[in-house]
N, C-alpha and C positions, 0 to 999 in steps of 0.2 A: 450399370449394371445388369446382364441377367439375373430373372427369377424364374423358376418355374417348376412348378406340383405335375403330382401324377397320379390319379384313383386308378386303382389298381382294380382286376378283375375278378370274382370266388379264381381258391379257394382261399387271397392276403387277404383279401374287403373286410373277414372278418375278424381279422386281427388288426392289423393298419387300418387307419386314418389316409393318409398320405404319404409319398413321397415330393420329397422337395427335392434341389439340384438351384443352386447360386452361381453366381461369378465377377471376379471383377467386384468384389464388395470397398468401395473406398465409406467409410463410416465416419462420424465428425465429431467418432467422442473415443474415446480408449479406455475406457470397463464398463460389464453389461450385468443385470440380476439377471440372472432367469429364471421363473418365479416355479411355480411344482401346482401340474395338473393334473396327475394322480396315474402316469401311464408315464410308458421310456423311449429314452428317444437313441437310434444310428446315428454319428456324428462321424463315416468320410473324410477326413483330410484334405484336398488335392494340389495341396501345400505340402513343402518344406517346411517351412516355419515350424517346427514346437507352442502350440497350444496354451497360456496358463490359465491353471484354478484357481483362485485365488483364496482361504483363509478370512470364515469374517469374524473374523477378530482382531485379526495381521494382521492386513492387509502387503504387510513385505514378507509374507511371505505365500510358498505361491506352491502345485505342484503341477508337471510341464511334464502333456499327453502331446505323441506323433503321429502319424495316419489318419489312424481311425478308434474310436471310443464310444460305450452301447455308456451313459442315462443310468444312472435304476428308477424305480420311484421315488423324490425327494420327501420328504419333510418341512421341509425347507427354500429358501432362496439358496442359490450358488450366485459365485462372482465369478464373469470369463473377461477375461483383452478382449478385443480389437482389434485387430488385425486388418492393415487397409490391401488392398488385392486379393481378398479372402477370396477362397475358394468351396466352399462342401458338398458335396453331398448326404444324402442320412434318410433314414424310417421317421418318422411319426406313427408309432402304435395306438389303436385302441387303448383304454382299461382292461388289466388283464392281460393282452393280445398279449406282451411278448414274450411270455412263457411256454407257449408252444412253438420256439422255435432254439431254448437255453439251453433245454435239462438242464436246469435243476433247477427249484425254487424261484422266485421273483422277490421275495422278500431277503435270502441270500443279498440282491443285488442292491436291499436299500437305502437311499443316503447315501453312493458308489456310485464311482466312475470309474473305468474302468476301461482296461486298451483290447480294443476286439482280440486279438488273442490268445487273448489269457479262457477268455470264451469259448472262443472256436479256432485258432491254432491259428497252423500258415495258413490255411482258407483264407480272408480275412486277407490277406494281404497279396492273395494272389488276385484274390477280388480287389484291389485296388489299383494291380497294376491293371488291367483288363480297363475298367474304370478308365484311368489317366489315358487309355490306349486308344481306347472309344469316342467316334465324335459324335458332340453333340447331343443334351441333354435326355431324347428319343433314346438312344442308345445304350446307355446309362441308367439306364432307368429300367430298363430290359432286362442288361446284368447285375440289378441289384437284385428283384424283379423271382432271377432262375437264380440266384443263389438258393434268395430267401425257401422261394421253394422248394427243390434240395434239401433243405432241414426241417423243416415239416413233421412233424414224427404223425404217425394213423394211431389213435391205440383208446379203442371203442369204452373202454374205462376210463378213461378217463377223459374223457371227449363228452361222457356223462357225469361228470361228475364239474367238468366244466364249462357246458349251457347251465347247471343247479345256477352256476359264480352267475354267468353270462347276466341268466334277467334277474335281478339279484343286483346289479352291476346298473344294467336300462332303472330303475325302482330309483334307483339310490341316486343319476345324473338323472333324471327329471326334477325328485323331491330330496335332496340330503341334508334336509334339515325339515321333514315330513314326516319322515318312518319310523320308526321305532323296530332298532337289528333284529332286536328279539322276535320281533312280528315275521319279519323277509326270511326269519329263518328254519321258524312254523313254515313259513305260505314254503318254502323250498323242500320241506319234509327235512330239517339236519337237526339240533342237539347244537340251541346255541354254543355253546363250545368250541362244537364239532363246523359249526358255522363259521365262527372265527379265524378256528387253523386258514384251515382250507383256504377261506376269503380273500387272508396276508400269506399266499402261499401262491394261487394266479396274480395277484394285484399287485404283493409287495411292502404294502400299508394295510391297516387293519377300520373294518367297516366307519369305525367311527369317525378315527383321525382321514381317511377317502370321504367321508360326508363331510368332514373340514375343509379339506381342502375345495370340497368344488360349490362348498358354499361362499367361498373367494372367489370363486372364477366366475360366481353367477352376481358377484358382484361387481369383478370386473367388466362381465359385458356388459351388464345397466350402468357403469356410468363414462362409459366409452364410448355410446350409444346417444348422449345425451348433453348437452348449451351448455345444463346448468345443471347441478346437486346435490339436493335436498339427505342430509346424509346420514339424517334420523330417516326419510324415510329410509332409501338402501337397505341403514342395518334393520329395519323394523321388518321388508316383504323375503328379504333374505333368512331371518330369520331368527336376529341376536340377540339376546337377551337385552342390552340397555347395549347405551353408547362406549361405555367402555371395555366391555365384553367384544368389538365391532372392532375398534381401531386396537389392541392386543392384540387378537388376530390376524387384520389386514401387516401388522407389520410387525408379529410373525412368520406369515409367510411372503412381504415384499422387499423385508427387510428396511422402510417409506410407510411414516404417517401414508393418511391416505389423501391428503392435499397434497405431502409433496409430490407427492404418483403422479394426480392430476400436475404440477407446475412443470414434467415434462415431457416431451415430445417425441412421441412414445408410438411408431407408427404398428409392429406388434405386442397387442396388450402384455399377453406372458416377457417381454422384453424390451426392460427397463438404463438408458443407459444415465452415464451415472457418471462423475467425478473423481480423479481415484480418491 
């Protein structure tokens, strides 16, 4: 298997965490839980087999996606198939970063996965054709960078609003359980109501729900770096009221309780291999 990451330069570095590419992936499982992290993911499939997104309540129901899709900010886990011989390329956006490329508010895509032509028309499939022809990961990353640069809109008034929300995002990412949303709104010079509205439009989630997701992500960071886990200590350190509150949130975002999560062989914290 080939796996590569690419960190783009400015100005894309302001909006994206990294680009990724893998080829000839042969998983030992057939489905995965994809856990929410508060941002968007762009995926372009370089194979022709449709991919499946399964219903959380009925594992026999699914939606198929072909060629490429955009996953909006999710408030729950997704269940996807894991196919042998997969080859994909994509972009992991920073929280709030995808909005600069969408032409619509991020909250319109909350909890949705949409094929790329619904957002960018036929240009998305032209990009895919060029990616298929490009030789090597570096050439593919360069094409993807140019595609995003062409989409990037420069609007000074919107940039000012985005700057305020970006500042708030940094605070919430550092201390998702310690900061008052009202206090952060005052610090960026917005009313409480207006701040929530602008945050939701740029990020896709309300500040409260975004902080819940980030607190959950802090838990994943702590438990995946430890040999043994004291759940009560983890819950307290991440700002949960009690063990029941902690387990409730973990189940909501992972589809598994904390002990079941750790029982799986997990290479990437937000991708959990599961049985059918």
